C-alpha positions, 0 to 999 in steps of 0.5 A: 461263399458257395455259388453254382450256375444252373442252366437246365431247362431255363431257356430265357435266363441263367440261375446263380445260387449264392450261399454262405459269406460272400467276398468281392472276389467270389462275386466277380469269379461268379460273374466271370464264369457267367459271362463265359458259360457256354449259354451266355450271350449279351443281354442274357437274363440272370436270376440270382437266388441269394436267400441263403447267402449270409448278410453282406455287413461291411463288405457290401460297399466293397463288393458294390465297387468291385461289381460296378468295375466289372460290369463297366469293364465288361459292358460289351460282354454283359450287354443290356442283361437283366439281373433279378436278385431274390434276397431276404434282407433289406440290405440287399435292396439298398446296395443293389440300387447303389450298385446299379447306379455305380455300374451305369456311371462306369458305362454298363447297361445292366438292369438290377432289381430285387424281389422277395421270391422267385415267382415275383422275380420271374413273373412280377407285374406285367410280365406275368400278365403277358406271359399267361395271356400269350398262352391263353391263360388268365393271369392270377 
């Protein structure tokens, strides 16, 4: 799996782009780099673009377990971070919910949500209305 962290002109969140076949080691390494990133502080939001990621397949439960453990152990580092994932397959939705529940059982305070596209992830629902109305623009 290849991953990159993009923080250019993104004042409110970090973007993690995931490509290829993921492993638990890849995901844990990516999250270690996120929480040690120079712009990271507890509670920072993360946008994960996993549209080019290969399906998780049989690795999904292993990845969920590893990330739940990581989130629980690093709860202070993560804070109440919101993680929005853009995925293309249904499997991502199923395992994202399992990951959130498993992480909460380990004491993590992260919120994980899946979206079909970037606009929905950033401006979905009330967030779009609030963002646009604060800037004097009419929401779509």
